C-alpha positions in Angstrom: -76.8 192.4 -196.4 -73.6 191.7 -194.6 -70.3 193.3 -194.8 -66.8 192.2 -194.0 -63.9 194.4 -193.1 -60.9 193.8 -195.3 -57.7 195.2 -194.0 -54.6 195.4 -196.2 -51.2 195.1 -194.5 -48.1 195.8 -196.4 -45.6 192.9 -196.5 -42.8 191.3 -198.5 -43.1 188.0 -200.4 -42.5 184.5 -199.1 -44.2 185.2 -195.7 -46.6 183.1 -193.7 -49.1 183.7 -190.9 -50.1 181.8 -187.7 -53.4 182.4 -185.9 -54.2 183.2 -182.3 -57.3 181.7 -180.6 -59.8 184.3 -181.8 -57.6 185.7 -184.5 -57.9 189.2 -183.0 -54.2 189.2 -183.8 -51.9 186.9 -185.8 -48.2 186.2 -186.0 -46.5 187.1 -189.3 -43.1 186.0 -190.5 -41.5 187.8 -193.3 -38.0 187.6 -194.9 -36.8 190.6 -192.9 -38.9 190.5 -189.7 -41.2 188.7 -187.4 -44.0 190.1 -185.3 -47.7 190.4 -184.6 -50.5 192.2 -186.4 -53.9 193.1 -184.9 -57.3 192.6 -186.5 -57.4 196.3 -187.5 -54.2 195.9 -189.5 -51.9 197.7 -187.1 -48.6 196.2 -186.2 -48.6 195.2 -182.5 -44.9 194.5 -182.5 -42.1 193.7 -184.9 -38.5 192.7 -184.7 -35.8 192.3 -187.4 -35.1 188.8 -188.4 -33.5 187.0 -191.4 -35.8 184.4 -193.0 -37.4 183.6 -189.6 -39.3 180.5 -188.7 -42.2 181.0 -186.2 -44.3 178.6 -184.1 -47.1 178.9 -181.5 -49.2 176.6 -179.4 -52.7 175.5 -180.2 -54.2 178.6 -178.6 -51.6 181.2 -179.9 -50.5 182.2 -176.4 -46.9 182.8 -177.4 -44.7 182.7 -180.4 -41.2 181.2 -180.9 -39.0 182.8 -183.4 -35.9 181.2 -185.1 -33.9 184.1 -186.4 -31.5 182.6 -189.0 -29.0 185.3 -189.3 -26.3 185.1 -192.0 -23.8 187.4 -193.7 -22.4 186.6 -197.1 -20.3 189.4 -198.6 -18.0 189.3 -201.6 -15.6 192.3 -202.2 -13.6 192.6 -205.4 -10.7 195.0 -205.3 -9.1 196.1 -208.6 -5.5 197.6 -208.3 -3.6 199.8 -210.8 0.1 201.0 -211.3 0.9 204.4 -212.7 4.4 205.3 -214.1 5.6 208.8 -214.9 8.8 209.7 -217.0 10.2 212.8 -218.9 10.6 212.8 -222.7 12.5 215.3 -224.9 10.8 216.3 -228.1 12.7 218.2 -231.0 10.6 220.6 -232.9 10.8 220.9 -236.7 12.4 224.0 -238.2 9.3 224.7 -240.3 7.2 224.9 -237.1 9.7 227.2 -235.4 9.8 229.5 -238.5 6.0 229.6 -238.8 5.5 230.5 -235.1 8.2 233.2 -235.4 6.1 235.0 -238.0 3.5 235.6 -235.3 6.0 236.8 -232.8 6.3 233.4 -230.9 9.7 232.1 -230.3 10.0 228.4 -229.6 13.1 226.4 -228.5 14.4 223.6 -230.7 13.8 221.0 -227.9 10.8 220.7 -225.5 10.6 218.4 -222.4 7.3 216.5 -221.8 6.3 214.3 -218.8 4.3 211.1 -219.8 2.0 209.1 -217.4 1.3 205.4 -218.0 -1.4 203.5 -216.0 -1.4 199.7 -215.9 -4.3 197.5 -214.4 -3.4 194.6 -212.1 -5.4 191.4 -211.7 -8.5 191.8 -209.3 -8.2 190.8 -205.7 -11.4 189.0 -204.5 -12.2 188.8 -200.7 -15.1 186.8 -199.4 -16.6 186.9 -195.9 -19.3 184.5 -194.6 -21.0 184.6 -191.1 -24.1 182.5 -190.0 -25.9 181.8 -186.8 -29.4 181.1 -185.4 -31.1 182.8 -182.5 -34.2 181.2 -181.0 -36.4 183.4 -178.9 -39.8 183.1 -177.1 -42.2 186.1 -177.1 -45.5 186.9 -175.5 -48.4 187.8 -178.0 -47.7 191.5 -177.4 -44.0 191.0 -178.4 -42.2 190.9 -175.0 -39.1 188.7 -175.3 -39.3 186.0 -172.6 -35.9 184.7 -173.5 -33.5 184.2 -176.4 -30.7 181.6 -177.1 -28.0 181.6 -179.7 -27.5 178.1 -181.3 -24.2 179.0 -183.0 -23.2 179.0 -186.7 -23.6 175.3 -187.2 -27.3 175.2 -186.3 -29.2 175.5 -189.6 -32.8 175.4 -188.2 -35.4 174.0 -190.6 -38.3 173.4 -188.2 -39.5 174.9 -184.9 -42.3 174.1 -182.4 -43.4 175.2 -179.0 -45.9 174.7 -176.2 -45.1 178.1 -174.7 -42.8 176.3 -172.2 -40.4 174.3 -174.3 -39.2 175.2 -177.7 -37.8 172.5 -180.1 -35.7 173.4 -183.1 -34.7 170.9 -185.8 -31.8 171.4 -188.1 -30.8 170.4 -191.6 -28.2 168.1 -190.0 -30.7 166.0 -188.2 -30.1 167.6 -184.8 -32.9 168.5 -182.4 -32.4 171.3 -179.8 -34.7 171.4 -176.8 -34.8 174.9 -175.2 -36.3 176.1 -172.0 -35.9 179.3 -169.9 -33.2 180.7 -172.2 -30.9 177.6 -172.4 -30.5 174.5 -174.3 -31.7 171.6 -172.2 -31.3 168.9 -174.8 -29.3 168.5 -177.9 -30.1 165.3 -179.7 -29.1 163.7 -183.0 -31.8 161.9 -185.1 -29.5 160.9 -187.9 -28.2 162.7 -190.9 -31.5 163.6 -192.4 -32.9 167.1 -192.1 -35.9 167.6 -189.8 -38.8 169.0 -191.8 -41.7 169.4 -189.3 -42.4 169.3 -185.6 -45.0 169.8 -182.9 -45.2 169.4 -179.1 -48.1 167.6 -177.4 -48.2 166.6 -173.7 -44.5 167.1 -173.1 -43.5 165.0 -176.1 -42.1 166.5 -179.3 -42.9 164.8 -182.6 -40.7 165.4 -185.6 -40.7 164.3 -189.2 -37.6 164.1 -191.3 -36.5 164.2 -194.9 -35.2 160.6 -194.3 -38.8 159.2 -194.1 -38.6 158.7 -190.3 -41.0 159.9 -187.6 -39.7 160.3 -184.1 -40.9 161.2 -180.7 -38.7 163.0 -178.1 -39.5 163.5 -174.4 -38.6 167.1 -173.9 -37.8 166.6 -170.3 -35.7 163.4 -170.3 -34.5 163.7 -173.9 -35.6 160.1 -174.7 -35.9 159.5 -178.5 -38.1 156.9 -180.0 -38.9 156.0 -183.6 -42.6 156.2 -184.2 -43.0 155.1 -187.8 -41.5 155.4 -191.3 -42.9 155.9 -194.8 -41.6 155.9 -198.4 -41.0 159.6 -198.7 -40.1 162.8 -196.8 -42.6 164.0 -194.1 -44.0 167.4 -195.2 -46.9 167.4 -192.9 -47.3 166.4 -189.2 -50.3 166.9 -187.0 -51.6 165.4 -183.7 -54.8 163.3 -183.8 -57.5 163.4 -181.2 -55.3 161.8 -178.6 -52.0 163.5 -179.6 -50.5 160.7 -181.8 -48.9 161.9 -185.0 -50.6 161.9 -188.3 -47.9 162.2 -191.0 -48.2 163.2 -194.6 -45.4 161.6 -196.6 -44.6 162.8 -200.1 -43.6 159.9 -202.3 -42.0 160.9 -205.6 -42.7 158.3 -208.2 -43.6 158.4 -211.9 -46.9 159.7 -210.6 -46.3 161.3 -207.2 -48.7 160.3 -204.4 -49.4 161.1 -200.8 -49.3 158.5 -198.0 -51.2 159.3 -194.8 -49.8 157.6 -191.7 -51.3 155.9 -189.7 -54.5 155.8 -191.8 -52.9 153.9 -194.7 -54.5 156.2 -197.3 -52.8 156.8 -200.6 -53.8 159.9 -202.6 -52.4 160.7 -206.0 -51.2 164.2 -207.2 -50.4 165.9 -203.9 -49.4 169.5 -204.0 -45.9 170.3 -202.7 -45.6 174.0 -201.8 -42.2 175.6 -202.1 -43.4 179.2 -202.1 -42.6 180.6 -198.6 -40.2 180.5 -195.6 -41.5 177.3 -194.0 -41.2 175.2 -197.2 -41.2 172.7 -198.6 -44.5 171.6 -197.2 -47.7 170.0 -198.4 -50.9 172.1 -198.8 -52.6 170.7 -195.8 -54.1 171.4 -192.4 -55.7 169.6 -189.4 -58.4 170.7 -187.1 -57.4 171.4 -183.5 -59.5 168.6 -182.2 -57.4 166.2 -184.3 -60.4 164.6 -186.1 -60.2 166.3 -189.4 -57.4 166.4 -191.9 -57.5 168.5 -195.1 -55.1 168.0 -198.1 -54.9 169.7 -201.4 -54.4 167.3 -204.3 -54.6 168.3 -207.9 -57.5 170.8 -208.2 -59.3 169.3 -205.3 -59.5 169.7 -201.5 -59.8 166.3 -199.8 -61.3 166.1 -196.3 -60.4 163.1 -194.1 -62.4 162.5 -190.9 -61.1 160.0 -188.4 -58.9 158.3 -191.0 -61.7 158.1 -193.7 -62.4 160.2 -196.8 -65.3 162.4 -195.9 -65.8 164.7 -198.9 -64.0 166.3 -201.9 -64.4 169.8 -203.3 -63.2 171.0 -206.7 -61.1 174.1 -206.8 -60.4 176.4 -209.7 -56.7 176.0 -209.3 -54.1 174.0 -207.2 -54.3 174.7 -203.5 -51.3 176.6 -202.0 -52.4 177.1 -198.4 -55.0 175.4 -196.0 -56.2 176.2 -192.5 -59.0 174.8 -190.4 -61.1 175.9 -187.3 -61.1 174.1 -184.0 -63.6 171.4 -185.0 -62.9 171.4 -188.7 -66.4 172.8 -189.7 -64.7 175.8 -191.3 -61.8 175.3 -193.8 -60.0 178.1 -195.5 -58.2 177.3 -198.8 -56.0 179.6 -201.0 -54.8 178.6 -204.5 -51.8 179.3 -206.6 -54.0 181.5 -208.9 -55.1 183.8 -206.0 -58.5 182.2 -205.3 -59.8 182.0 -201.8 -62.4 179.6 -200.6 -64.1 179.3 -197.2 -65.9 176.0 -196.7 -68.6 175.5 -194.1 -69.3 171.8 -193.5 -68.0 171.0 -197.0 -70.0 173.7 -198.7 -68.2 176.9 -200.1 -69.8 179.9 -198.3 -67.1 182.4 -199.4 -65.5 182.3 -202.8 -63.2 184.8 -204.4 -61.0 184.9 -207.4 -58.7 187.6 -208.7 -60.7 188.2 -212.0 -64.3 188.2 -210.7 -63.2 190.3 -207.8 -62.0 193.0 -210.1 -65.2 192.8 -212.1 -67.2 193.1 -208.9 -65.3 196.1 -207.7 -66.0 197.8 -211.0 -69.7 197.3 -210.7 -71.7 200.4 -209.7 -75.1 198.8 -209.7 -76.5 195.4 -210.6 -74.1 193.0 -212.3 -71.1 194.0 -214.4 -70.3 192.0 -217.4 -67.1 193.3 -218.8 -63.6 192.1 -219.6 -60.2 192.9 -218.1 -57.1 193.5 -220.2 -54.2 191.1 -220.1 -52.2 193.7 -218.0 -55.1 193.9 -215.5 -55.3 190.1 -215.3 -51.6 189.8 -214.7 -51.7 192.4 -212.0 -54.7 190.8 -210.3 -53.4 187.2 -210.1 -51.4 186.8 -206.9 -51.0 183.4 -205.3 -52.3 182.9 -201.8 -49.2 182.1 -199.7 -50.7 181.4 -196.3 -54.1 181.4 -194.5 -55.1 181.3 -190.8 -58.5 180.7 -189.2 -59.8 181.6 -185.8 -61.0 179.0 -183.3 -64.7 179.4 -184.3 -63.9 180.0 -188.0 -65.4 183.5 -188.2 -62.2 185.4 -188.7 -59.7 184.5 -191.5 -56.4 186.0 -192.4 -55.3 185.6 -196.1 -51.7 186.3 -197.1 -51.1 187.2 -200.7 -47.9 188.1 -202.6 -47.3 191.3 -200.7 -50.3 191.9 -198.4 -52.5 190.3 -195.8 -56.3 190.6 -195.7 -58.3 190.0 -192.5 -61.9 188.9 -192.8 -64.0 189.4 -189.6 -67.4 188.1 -190.4 -70.9 188.3 -188.8 -73.8 186.0 -189.3 -76.6 187.2 -191.6 -79.6 185.0 -192.2 -81.4 185.1 -195.6 -84.5 183.8 -197.4 -84.7 183.3 -201.1 -88.0 183.9 -202.9 -87.5 182.5 -206.4 -88.9 179.9 -208.8 -87.9 176.5 -207.7 -85.8 175.8 -210.8 -83.7 178.9 -210.1 -82.1 177.3 -207.1 -79.3 177.1 -206.2 -78.3 180.8 -206.5 -75.3 182.9 -205.6 -74.6 186.4 -204.3 -71.5 188.5 -204.3 -70.4 190.6 -201.4 -67.8 193.2 -201.2 -66.8 196.0 -199.0 -66.4 199.4 -200.7 -62.8 200.7 -200.6 -61.4 197.2 -200.5 -59.9 195.0 -203.3 -61.5 191.7 -202.5 -65.0 190.4 -203.2 -66.7 187.3 -202.0 -69.2 185.0 -203.6 -71.7 182.9 -201.5 -74.0 180.1 -202.6 -77.7 180.5 -201.7 -80.2 177.9 -200.8 -83.9 178.5 -200.1 -82.7 179.8 -196.7 -79.5 179.9 -194.8 -76.8 182.1 -193.3 -74.3 184.4 -194.9 -70.9 185.3 -193.4 -70.4 189.0 -193.9 -67.7 191.3 -192.7 -68.2 194.1 -190.3 -68.7 197.7 -191.5 -70.3 198.8 -194.8 -71.0 196.0 -197.2 -72.7 195.7 -200.6 -74.6 192.5 -201.4 -75.0 191.8 -205.1 -77.3 188.9 -205.9 -76.0 187.2 -209.0 -77.9 186.2 -212.0 -78.3 182.5 -212.7 -78.1 181.4 -216.3 -79.8 178.2 -217.3 -79.4 178.1 -221.1 -82.0 180.4 -222.6 -83.5 181.1 -219.2 -82.0 183.2 -216.4 -83.1 184.2 -212.9 -82.7 187.9 -212.3 -82.4 189.4 -208.8 -84.9 192.1 -208.0 -82.4 194.5 -206.3 -79.0 194.9 -204.6 -78.4 195.7 -201.0 -76.1 198.0 -199.1 -75.8 197.4 -195.4 -73.8 198.4 -192.4 -72.9 195.4 -190.1 -71.8 195.7 -186.5 -72.6 192.1 -185.4 -74.8 189.1 -186.1 -78.1 190.0 -187.7 -81.4 188.6 -186.5 -83.8 189.6 -189.3 -83.3 187.6 -192.5 -82.4 189.3 -195.8 -84.9 188.5 -198.6 -83.6 187.8 -202.1 -86.3 188.0 -204.7 -85.8 186.7 -208.2 -87.8 186.7 -211.4 -87.4 184.6 -214.5 -86.2 186.1 -217.8 -85.9 184.6 -221.2 -83.1 185.0 -223.7 -83.9 187.2 -226.7 -81.9 186.3 -229.8 -81.6 189.5 -231.7 -80.8 189.1 -235.4 -78.7 190.8 -236.7 -77.2 191.4 -233.3 -75.3 194.5 -234.5 -78.4 196.1 -236.0 -81.2 195.3 -233.5 -81.3 197.3 -230.3 -83.2 196.0 -227.3 -82.8 193.8 -224.2 -81.0 190.6 -224.4 -83.2 189.2 -221.7 -86.8 190.0 -221.0 -90.0 188.9 -219.4 -93.2 190.4 -220.6 -93.5 193.4 -223.0 -90.2 194.5 -224.5 -89.4 197.0 -227.2 -86.9 196.6 -230.0 -85.6 199.0 -232.6 -83.7 198.3 -235.8 -81.1 200.3 -237.8 -82.9 201.9 -240.7 -80.2 201.5 -243.3 -77.0 199.5 -242.4 -73.8 199.8 -244.4 -73.1 197.2 -247.0 -70.0 195.8 -248.7 -71.0 196.1 -252.4 -69.4 194.7 -255.6 -70.7 195.4 -259.1 -70.3 192.8 -261.8 -71.0 194.0 -265.4 -71.1 191.7 -268.5 -69.1 192.7 -271.5 -70.7 194.5 -274.4 -69.7 197.2 -277.0 -69.4 200.3 -274.8 -66.6 202.7 -273.8 -64.6 201.2 -270.9 -64.3 204.5 -269.0 -68.1 204.9 -269.1 -68.6 201.4 -267.8 -66.1 202.0 -265.0 -68.0 205.2 -263.9 -71.3 203.3 -264.1 -70.0 200.6 -261.9 -68.8 203.1 -259.3 -72.1 205.0 -259.4 -74.1 201.8 -259.0 -72.0 200.7 -256.0 -72.8 204.0 -254.3 -76.5 203.6 -254.9 -76.9 200.0 -253.6 -78.3 200.1 -250.0 -80.0 198.1 -247.4 -83.3 199.3 -246.0 -85.5 197.9 -243.2 -88.2 195.7 -244.5 -90.1 193.9 -241.7 -89.9 192.1 -238.4 -90.0 188.3 -237.7 -90.7 187.0 -234.2 -89.9 183.3 -234.0 -90.2 183.1 -237.8 -93.6 184.8 -238.0 -93.8 188.1 -239.8 -95.0 190.9 -237.5 -95.0 194.7 -237.3 -96.2 197.1 -239.8 -93.0 198.0 -241.5 -91.8 200.3 -238.8 -88.3 199.9 -237.4 -89.6 199.2 -233.9 -91.7 196.4 -232.5 -93.1 195.4 -229.1 -92.9 191.7 -228.2 -94.5 189.9 -225.2 -91.6 187.7 -224.1 -92.9 184.6 -222.3 -90.3 182.1 -223.5 -87.0 182.3 -225.4 -87.6 184.2 -228.5 -85.9 185.2 -231.8 -86.5 188.7 -232.8 -85.3 189.2 -236.3 -85.1 192.3 -238.4 -85.3 191.6 -242.1 -83.6 194.0 -244.5 -84.1 194.4 -248.2 -81.4 195.2 -250.6 -82.3 198.0 -253.0 -80.2 198.3 -256.1 -80.9 200.8 -258.9 -82.7 199.0 -261.8 -80.8 201.3 -264.3 -77.7 203.3 -263.9 -77.0 205.5 -266.9 -74.7 208.1 -268.3 -75.7 209.7 -271.6 -76.5 207.1 -274.2 -75.0 204.2 -272.1 -76.3 202.4 -269.1 -76.3 199.2 -267.1 -79.4 197.2 -266.2 -79.8 195.2 -263.0 -80.0 191.5 -263.5 -80.1 190.4 -259.8 -78.3 190.9 -256.5 -76.7 188.1 -254.5 -76.3 188.5 -250.7 -73.5 186.6 -249.0 -72.9 186.2 -245.3 -69.5 186.7 -243.6 -68.6 183.0 -244.4 -69.4 183.3 -248.1 -72.7 181.4 -247.9 -75.5 182.7 -250.2 -78.3 184.3 -248.1 -80.7 185.4 -250.9 -80.8 186.1 -254.6 -83.1 188.4 -256.5 -83.7 191.9 -257.7 -84.6 192.9 -254.1 -83.0 190.1 -251.9 -83.6 190.1 -248.2 -81.3 189.2 -245.3 -81.2 189.1 -241.6 -77.5 188.2 -241.1 -74.9 190.9 -240.7 -72.4 191.8 -241.9 -73.1 190.8 -245.5 -71.5 191.3 -248.9 -73.7 192.1 -251.9 -72.8 191.4 -255.5 -75.1 193.2 -257.9 -75.0 191.8 -261.4 -75.7 194.2 -264.3 -75.9 194.0 -268.1 -74.8 196.9 -270.4 -77.7 198.8 -272.1 -78.3 201.6 -274.5 -80.6 204.5 -274.5 -83.8 203.9 -276.4 -85.8 207.2 -276.7 -88.8 208.7 -278.4 -90.9 211.8 -278.0 -94.4 212.7 -276.9 -97.3 210.4 -277.6 -94.9 207.5 -278.3 -93.3 204.8 -276.1 -90.5 202.5 -276.3 -91.0 199.3 -274.3 -93.8 201.1 -272.5 -92.0 204.3 -271.6 -90.8 207.5 -273.1 -87.2 206.4 -272.8 -85.5 203.3 -271.6 -82.1 201.6 -271.5 -82.5 198.4 -273.4 -80.0 195.6 -273.0 -77.7 194.6 -275.9 -79.3 192.5 -278.7 -82.8 192.6 -277.1 -85.9 194.0 -278.9 -87.1 197.5 -278.5 -90.7 198.1 -279.4 -91.7 201.7 -280.3 -95.4 202.4 -280.2 -97.0 205.7 -281.4 -100.5 206.7 -280.5 -102.5 206.8 -283.7 -104.6 209.7 -282.5 -104.0 212.0 -279.6 -107.2 213.7 -278.7 -106.6 216.7 -276.4 -110.3 216.8 -275.6 -110.5 220.5 -276.4 -111.4 220.3 -280.1 -107.8 219.6 -281.1 -106.1 216.4 -281.9 -102.9 215.1 -283.3 -102.8 212.3 -285.9 -99.8 210.1 -286.4 -98.2 210.4 -289.8 -94.9 208.6 -289.8 -91.6 208.0 -288.0 -89.3 210.9 -288.8 -86.0 208.9 -289.0 -87.2 206.1 -291.3 -90.4 207.4 -293.0 -92.3 204.4 -291.7 -96.0 205.0 -291.3 -96.7 202.0 -289.0 -97.6 203.0 -285.5 -95.7 200.0 -284.1 -92.0 199.6 -284.8 -89.7 196.8 -283.6 -85.9 197.4 -283.5 -83.0 195.2 -282.5 -80.8 196.9 -279.9 -77.2 197.3 -281.1 -76.6 200.8 -279.8 -78.3 204.0 -278.8 -81.4 204.5 -280.8 -84.1 207.2 -281.1 -87.4 207.2 -283.1 -89.4 210.3 -283.3 -93.1 210.2 -284.3 -94.5 212.9 -286.7 -98.0 214.1 -286.0 -100.3 216.5 -287.8 -102.5 218.8 -285.8 -106.2 218.8 -286.5 -109.1 220.9 -285.3 -112.6 219.9 -285.0 -115.1 221.9 -287.1 -118.7 221.7 -285.7 -121.4 223.2 -288.0 -125.0 223.6 -287.0 -127.3 222.1 -289.7 -128.6 222.8 -292.2 -125.2 224.4 -292.7 -122.5 222.0 -293.8 -118.8 221.8 -294.6 -118.0 221.0 -298.2 -116.7 217.5 -298.2 -118.7 216.7 -295.1 -115.6 216.6 -292.8 -115.3 217.0 -289.1 -111.6 217.2 -288.4 -109.5 219.6 -290.5 -105.7 219.9 -290.6 -104.5 223.1 -289.0 -104.0 225.9 -291.5 -106.4 224.5 -294.1 -109.2 226.6 -295.6 -112.8 225.3 -295.7 -116.1 226.4 -297.2 -119.3 226.3 -295.3 -122.7 226.8 -297.0 -126.2 227.3 -295.7 -129.6 227.8 -297.5 -130.8 231.4 -297.3 -134.3 230.4 -296.2 -134.4 228.0 -293.4 -138.2 227.4 -293.4 -141.4 229.0 -294.8 -145.1 228.6 -294.0 -148.2 230.8 -294.6 -146.5 234.0 -295.4 -144.0 233.6 -292.6 -140.4 232.3 -293.1 -137.1 232.0 -291.2 -134.1 233.2 -293.1 -130.3 233.1 -292.6 -129.1 236.3 -291.0 -125.3 236.0 -290.4 -122.6 233.5 -289.2 -121.7 232.9 -285.5 -118.1 231.7 -285.1 -117.2 230.1 -281.7 -120.1 231.9 -280.1 -119.2 235.3 -281.5 -121.6 236.7 -284.0 -120.0 238.1 -287.2 -122.4 240.8 -288.5 -120.4 241.2 -291.7 -120.5 237.5 -292.5 -124.0 237.5 -294.1 -123.2 235.4 -297.1 -124.6 231.9 -297.1 -121.2 230.7 -298.1 -118.4 231.1 -295.5 -114.7 230.6 -296.4 -112.5 230.3 -293.3 -109.0 229.2 -292.3 -108.9 226.5 -289.6 -106.3 227.5 -287.0 -108.3 226.6 -284.0 -111.3 224.4 -283.1 -114.4 225.9 -284.8 -118.0 225.8 -283.6 -119.9 227.5 -286.4 -123.5 228.4 -286.0 -125.7 231.1 -287.5 -128.3 233.7 -286.6 -131.7 233.8 -288.2 -134.4 236.4 -288.8 -138.2 236.1 -289.3 -139.6 237.6 -292.5 -143.2 238.2 -293.5 -144.7 238.2 -296.9 -146.2 241.6 -298.0 -148.5 242.0 -301.1 -148.5 245.4 -302.8 -151.0 246.9 -305.2 -150.9 250.3 -307.0 -153.1 252.2 -309.5 -150.3 254.1 -311.0 -146.7 253.0 -311.6 -145.4 249.7 -310.7 -144.5 247.9 -307.4 -143.4 244.3 -306.5 -146.5 242.3 -306.2 -145.1 240.5 -303.2 -142.0 240.8 -301.1 -140.5 239.5 -297.8 -139.8 242.0 -295.1 -137.9 241.4 -291.9 -139.9 241.4 -288.9 -140.1 244.9 -287.3 -138.6 246.6 -290.3 -140.4 249.4 -292.2 -141.7 248.6 -295.6 -139.1 250.3 -297.6 -140.7 250.2 -301.1 -142.5 252.9 -303.1 -144.2 252.6 -306.5 -142.1 253.4 -309.5 -142.4 256.2 -310.5 -143.6 258.0 -307.5 -145.4 260.6 -309.5 -147.5 260.1 -312.6 -148.9 262.6 -315.2 -152.2 261.1 -316.1 -153.2 262.9 -318.2 -151.1 266.1 -318.3 -151.3 268.6 -316.8 -152.8 266.4 -314.1 -150.0 265.0 -311.9 -150.6 262.3 -309.3 -148.0 261.8 -306.5 -147.5 258.7 -304.3 -148.9 259.6 -300.9 -148.4 256.4 -298.9 -149.6 252.9 -298.2 -153.0 251.8 -297.0 -153.4 248.6 -295.1 -156.1 246.8 -296.9 -157.1 244.8 -293.9 -157.4 247.7 -291.5 -157.7 250.7 -293.8 -155.0 252.5 -292.0 -153.1 254.8 -294.3 -149.4 255.4 -293.8 -148.6 258.8 -295.3 -145.4 258.9 -297.1 -142.6 259.3 -296.0 -144.0 257.4 -293.0 -143.8 253.7 -293.8 -145.6 250.8 -292.2 -143.6 248.5 -289.9 -144.1 244.8 -290.7 -145.1 242.4 -287.9 -146.9 239.9 -289.9 -148.2 239.1 -293.4 -150.1 242.1 -294.9 -151.5 243.6 -298.1 -150.9 247.3 -298.9 -152.5 249.5 -301.5 -150.7 252.5 -302.8 -152.4 255.9 -302.1 -152.1 258.6 -304.8 -152.9 262.3 -304.5 -153.4 265.0 -307.3 -150.6 267.5 -307.3 -152.2 271.1 -307.6 -148.9 272.7 -308.4 -149.0 272.2 -312.2 -152.3 274.0 -312.4 -151.3 276.9 -310.3 -148.1 277.1 -312.2 -149.9 277.6 -315.5 -151.9 280.6 -314.1 -149.0 282.1 -312.3 -146.7 282.0 -315.3 -148.9 284.4 -317.2 -148.9 287.0 -314.4 -145.2 286.8 -314.1 -144.7 287.4 -317.8 -146.7 290.6 -317.7 -144.8 291.8 -314.7 -141.5 290.9 -316.2 -142.2 292.9 -319.3 -143.1 295.8 -317.2 -140.0 295.5 -315.1 -137.7 295.2 -318.0 -139.1 298.2 -319.7 -138.9 300.4 -316.7 -135.3 299.4 -316.0 -134.3 300.2 -319.5 -136.0 303.6 -319.2 -134.0 304.4 -316.1 -130.8 303.4 -317.7 -131.5 305.7 -320.6 -132.3 308.6 -318.3 -129.1 308.1 -316.6 -127.1 308.3 -319.8 -128.9 311.5 -320.8 -128.2 313.1 -317.5 -124.5 312.5 -318.0 
């Protein structure tokens, strides 16, 4: 990249600059001084001067200064008169008595002196002094000579060839000076002299009175060269030294007449901002072949008397300067722009706004705005410009400062798609306050200042396509550069993000790019509720609640109108052309908002854009514009409720709209699948037994179904429930019966043993009839036992001929009676049972255990005891008689002994 050195030199307004040959220094005239400034911004010399005019030759070898001294002083003196006189004042007796009470004694009369000041009319004194001193200086400021022209010489134009100095006055006089004296004093009429130059010992001057004259500076011979229809505000030598005059003609539409070319150009710019004014914004090349004039918002180039090219400027030209051969032209505007043209093409371009934006850029391109105060501070008109012989050094004078641009040559090459050309790059020097903009071709040369410089290739915008530079450059320049700087550009395409406030991502892209969307943007919501019988305060609260619940949520992406993405708030897009990335949002409004018995039901929601246009309508409308306003429409509703195993409009409770139908449905049977069920009986509030009930909604309504609980009773056959029922109301008592013998075959049978309730045997429930209260599901079975048929025979007594005995039980039967006298005194006693089949005898009390059908015969045995008893009884009787007699004898003996 290339850099330029920008030097700021402090100055007053209304100044102007003149160049030297290489512009390593320049002459600067300011309202209070004249002097020379070096390329580095240092003052070479300076002398006090009052509104000076300066002139130099075509190489800048000297400078002539016309110091137009004047003193104008007004003194206003205001005089006053003061009078003093005594006055006697008599005090009142009351005052004297009052002061006496405090020990103060006052006289009856007091003498007072009074002063009176009177203002006299002001005395005004005016003093005026004016003169002009013309001096000639070397470039380093040494005064060669100086001449005072006296108070009558009001100099309006000055010129020099570093030997003679000519000074024209407002009275039409021309002073020719040399070696510190006036050698000629000539009168050209009564019109003021506006411009002048010296070429080949001849001075050419233009006047306000439309005349152009030539004056031989040696002989003093005056000749009229030409005249035109207006004052001469520009005068330059052509290639052979003849005058080229610019005449300003004020008509209904002002125009510029160029003598001797005969050209007429409308809308010339007459500059009055400066010390050497009025003048036309114009300049001529030193070789005399080019003439440049600012007209309107254009710069017109004239070569050898013919229009060569025109260039459009952003504002009216205020100052113009050209190089030796006219290849480089510097132009300043009234709005502070500075253009440097190379062969008619702008190679350096600055303006006060873009310069400030460039200086605020840290990297890449800055796209911001300036405040009105910043803009006003930045806009300073260019009051004068100067160009070096070769055009590589330029001095630009602004309102109160001069900037010097010393450039080097930097070749460049542009690597960019063909349709990106032409391009531009901005250049600025860090620490300065001016930036430059260069146009770029496929290859060329940049003019950059010395020192550190930053080159910022600028984006080029072509509708929905732009060319983006690959990088910026920071260089240090000490002279012309041989190796070219390569600018690489890539194409990018505009990405239209909708809504722009909610979608985040690049505005320009090429290739894959990622975009994210706000999940839930804020909405402006209004709630509209139709009228219906309901408390007003409740409806107001419902409206406020609904407004707080309406929200927007991200729904999907659309890329060029095609849905894409998976519902996530981010998406990747391959950008290969201008594309529209749209985030679609969905409005979610609560279907029902309720408070107690009252509610409001959503009808639909209407989405309006910022201009009041309808975007979408529905219960869940969608939008991709933002901001939006949402109007949610609701209808009043009332609470419709029921209880378990019933629905109203398909749910347990709902808010039904006014005058609509509410359908209550009860389940006829609710089977819990655990042996218990509930059976619908009626509606509690209206004693209606229909399972379907239709009501018209006029207010809050509740319908409660009444159910009865039933339990399932499962009985294993052949047991059965009386009435042959399966489901029994809870709390009801039922009877279950079963045959005592389940089956019988060949002396073997299965008999009922006891009941089993829900898998738990009840040993006490042996009756074939079971009475039970149903308070839970019942699964009633029974236990059985196997019995065998036993046949009994006996010789004595009696026994059941047959009987059934449980398997494994002992035969618990004996003949009746168990002992028999047959005949007496013979006694037979039951002794046991004998198995007829096997002959086994079971001695009583041992009893046989039954494991199958059997026949038992009773076994009897003769009891010997009766017989023994008869014989024993006789012996006892004998012994008893003996015993009783002996006892009686002992008792008698005892009595005798006493």
